[in-house]
N, C-alpha and C positions, 0 to 999 in steps of 0.2 A: 800340287802347288797353286793351281789355278783357283781365284775365287772372283766371285760376281759381287760381292758386297764388301766394304770395308768395316772394320771394327766400330762399334758404337762410338760416338763422340766422347773423346776424353782417353780413349784407348790409343797408344803409340807403341811403336816397337821398343823392345827391353833396351835400355841403355847400356853403353858398354861397362864391363866389369873394372877396367882399368880407370882408377879414380881421376888419372890425369886426362883421360879422354872424355869424361862423363861431363864436365862443363861445357866442354866445346860441342857435344852434342846436343846438351840442353839448349844452347844459343842457337844453333841450326835449327832445332825444334820449333823453339819459341817464335822465330822469324819466319816461319813457313817456308824455310828454304827446299828447294828440289836438290838434295844433296846427299852424298855418301861419305863415310868415314872410314879410312883405311888406317891400320896399325903402321907401325914403322917397317913391318916386312910386307906391306901392301896386302893385307887381309882386311876383309870388310868387318869392321866393329860396329857400324851402324848404319842404317838407313832411315831417312826422315820419313814421316808419315806421308807427305806430298810425294817423295819419290816412289813409295809404294803405289800409291793412287795413279801416278803416271805410269805404272807397270801394271797395272789392273790386279794387283795382289793385296791380300790383308797383311797387316802388319805382323801378325803371327806366322803367317805363311813364309814371308820374307825372312824371318829369321833363320830359315832353314840354310841361307847362304852364307850366315855369318861364320867366318873363319876362312872363307874362300877367297883367293884373289879374283880380280875381275876376268882373268883369263879363264880361270877354272869355272868360275860361277857361269860364264856365257856357254862354255862346253857342256856344262852339266846341265842346264836349264834353258837350252836355246829358244824354246817356244816363248819364254817369258822374258829372259833378259838379253837374249841375243836381237838381232833385227836390223843393226846398221847395213846399208848396202856395202857392196864390195870395196868400193872406192873409200868409203868411211873406215873400213876395217884396216885397209892398207895404211891410211894416215895414222891409225891407231896405234899399229905395229911401228911404224917410223917413228912417231913422236914420243909415245908414251912408254912402250916396252923398253927402249934404251934407258929410260928412267928408273925403271923397276929393277933393270938389270944392275944398275950402279948402286942401288940400295940394297939388292939381294943377288950379289953376284955368284957365279959357280964357284963351288965350294962351300957356300953358306949352309948350314943344316937345313934351311927351309927353302932352298933354290927348288928341288923337285917338287915340293908341295905347292909353290906359287906358279910354277910353269908348265908343270905336268908333261904331257906330249911335246910340248914346244920347246924343251929344255934344250934340246940340241941346237935350233935355231937361233933362239932368242940371242944369245952372246955374240952372233955372226951380223946382227944389224948393225949398221954404222953407230959408233958410240957418240954420246954426247956428254957434256958436262953438265951434272946436276944443277938445276937452278931453282930457287925457291919458289918461284911463279911461273906458270907456262900455260898455255892453251892449245887446245886442237883445233883444226880448221873445223868448220861446221860438219857435223856427222849427220847423214840422211837417214831417217827412219821410214821406211815405205810403211803404208797403211796397214794396219793389222786389225783382224776381226775380234780381238781378245776383248777389247772394252772401248768405248766412245772416248775414254779419257787417256787413252794410251798414246805414247808419243807418235806423230807423224810428223813429216817434213824436216827442216833443219833444225839442229840443236847444238848450240855452242857449250863447250865443257871446260872449265877453269880448274886447274890442278893448283894446289896450294901446300908445298911442303912445310911443315911447321917443325921448329926445333926446340929442344929443352934448354934448360939455362947453361947446361954443359956443352951445347952446340950439337948434340946428337939428334938424329931425326926422331921426332916424338910419332908424327901421324901425318896422313896426307888427306886434305880436304879436296872434295870432288864436288863442283857446284855447277848445276845444269841450268840453262835457261835457253828459251826459243830464241833462234837467230832472227831477231828483229831489230831494225833501228830504234833507239830509245824514244825518237818521236812517235813512232807508229805504235810502240808499246803504250805509250802515254795516252794516245786516243782510245786504244782499246780498253785501257783502265778506267775510262771515264763511266763505264756502265755501272749501275748501281749494284754494290757488292751483294747486298741482301738477294737481291733478284738473281745474280749470278750464281750464288750459292744453292738457291732452290734448284735453279735448272739443273746444278750439277748433281743433285740428289736423284735427278729423274733420268740418269743416263741410260739405264737399261729400260726399254720399253715393257710395261706391265698393266693389268687391270688396274684402275685406281679411280674411285669415286671423286666427284670434283663438280664444285659449282661452275656454271658457264656464263660468260658476259660477251655479248655482242653489243657495240655501240656504233652509231652511223650518223652522219651530219644530214639533216633533213633539207631538201631543197638544194643540194649541192649544186646543181646544175644551174639554178638561176643565180646563186651566188658567184659561180665561175664567170658567168656572163656579165654579172653587173659590177663586179670588182675587177681591178686591173689584175694582171697575171702576177705581178708582184705581191699584191694585197692579198690574193687567193692563196698563194704559196705560203704566206705568213699565216694565214688562218689555218690552213691545213698542218703546218709545223707546229702550232701552237696547240691544235687539237690533239696531236700524236702525244705532245708533251702532257698535256692535261691527262689523257687516257693512261699513258704510261705512269705518271706520279701518282695517280689515284690507285691504281692497281698496285703498284710497288707499295705504298703505304699502307695497305690493307692485306700484306702477304699474299699476293697474288702473283700470277706469272703471265707477262703479257705474251699474246699470240702475234699472229701476222696482222701487219697493217696493210689494207688494202685501199689504197686512194684516199677516200675520205672518211674512214671508219676503222674500227680495231676490234680484236677479241682478247679474251684473257679466260685464264683458269684459276680456280682457287681450290687447290687440291687438298683433300681431308688429310690431316695430320694427327697421328695418335686416335684414330677413330672417331674424332669429334666432328660430326657433320654439320651440327649447328654453326659452330665456328665457321666453317667454310661458306656456308650460306649466308651468315651474317655479314662476312667480309665482303662477299660479292654485292650484296645490297648496299652495303656503306660506300662501296667503290663507285657504284651507279649513281648514287645520291650526289656524290662530290663532283663527277662528271657532268651531270645534268644542272647542278647549281652554277658550274664554272663555266658552261657553255656560252653564255650571254656576255661574259667578260672576254672571249677570245679577241674580238677586234670591236672597235667603235664604228657600228655600222648603222646608227639609228633604227629605222625600222626593219634592216637587214640583219638584225641581231640574229646570229646563229643559234639553233635549237639542234640538240643530240637527241635522237631516240635510242632506248637501250632495251635490250632482251635479255632477259635471265632464265636460265633452267638449270636442272639438276642431270648430270650424267652419272648413273650408278654403276656402269660398266664401261666407262671409257678406256679405250687403250692409249695410254699416255706414256711418252717418251722423247727423248732428245734427238734432234737432228742437227749434224754439223757437218761442215765441209763446205768449200768454195767461199770462204770468208764470212760464214755467218754461224751463228749458234742460236738454236731455238727450240722450244717445246712444241710439239704437235699432239693432237688428240683426235681418234677416229672413233667413230660411233654414231648410231642414229640420232642421239641427243644433239649432237654438235649440228646437225642439219636443222632439228627441229628448233634449236636456238636461234639460229639465222633466221628460220621463218617467223619466230615470235617478235624479233627485232624489226622484222619487214613490215609487219602489221602495226607496230607502235607509229603514233604520230603526234605532232605538236609537242614534241620535247618530252614524251612519256616514257616512264620506266615500265614495261610490262613484264610481271614474273609468273612463271608457272606455278601451279599448286604444288608440284613436285618440291620445287625449293622452298616456297614459304613454309610448307609443313615439315621442312628439316629443322626449323628454329625451335629452340627450346624456350619454355616460358622466360626465361631471364633475357635472353638475346631478343626475342620478341618485344618483350617489355622496354627494353633499351631503345629498340628501333620504332617504337609506338606502333606495333603491328598487333591487331587483334585476330589471330589465327582463326577464331570461332565465328568471328562476326564479318571477315573480309569477303566481299562479293566477288564472285568469278564469273567469267563468261568465257565461252568457247572462241577460238580464233576465227571460226566461221561466224559467229554472232558479231564479231566485230568487223566483218567485211573481208576476210582473207580470201584473196584470189589466186588464180595459178598454182604454183608450186607451194606457196604456203598453205592453201586450202588441201592440195592433194597430200603434202608431207606431214601437217601439223594441225588440221582443221578442227579436231576434235579435242585437242590440248586446252585444258582450262588456265585462265590466266587471269591475274589481277592487276590493277594499276596502283603502283606504290608511290 
């Protein structure tokens, strides 16, 4: 049942066969809810795509649990759908199971199907009057190695019992959310959605070709000494925004920000290397153009140097935990890209031959780059020293 990838965009779990439940499932899916839909006998009728993703399974594989109660699903597939710690399971038994017993009591023809081996003890739990809406206390999911998208930490679960026009139970909605205060969730949601979605697609590490960008503020030491601490902080914050906005607008993924610089990846999508290379170049030009407007500093107008390179065999994947979510890339080309940037000066963009020659004729024309006439020099010819000379001295680059 384990799946490392999700169905292609547009594919979702099968909707319920019951025409009364189908519209409810469609609303849950359309709103991106992390949710389950049970029928009147507490059997799974639908799992949303986001619910599948949060459990690291494909929609098709998730359908194997349709018709099972939550109790039986967790028993039959504990490696996927189980996972809460002992305290959480105890709260589930105290809060939810009595509601299930109220709807599917002993003697009901579906009782054994719903409770399985727990059929003898379920009725012995303290009875509770069924209520239309109730929630469990936060359930804690320990970290699992199944997927970086899977649940970890505290999760709040809301149960909504839905009745038909005759007053009979129609279904039970189960909606999950991270146990975070609304104000904190709002802060986390400030991230650029397109960027976060691109990061989400890179959950599992793999070899991925990408254009690489490194940017750094020139003469940062001089600026930090001559500006007030508050003004210099504002400069760095504005530079960070400039880099992030430029990368995001060009379908890239921001990397780590180290003091007065930043990095980014432009991962190849659909095999189109030219598009990735062109996006990196466009982002670099926006960063260079915007550098002078970061602060009003007269002769101290800041300049940003940019290095561009191509990574053909980068290992790219998502790193999360400890309050952060980011993508990292490993490979010799990452070090080489940093060395290219280190040699750039006076607000220059230095691009390696490897990235320039990824451009097709159309992209090159739009960028006004003549790939056949552009002059290259090695980093050693440009005065590379130390690590730059050692690691990348022979790399050919051109100023764009």
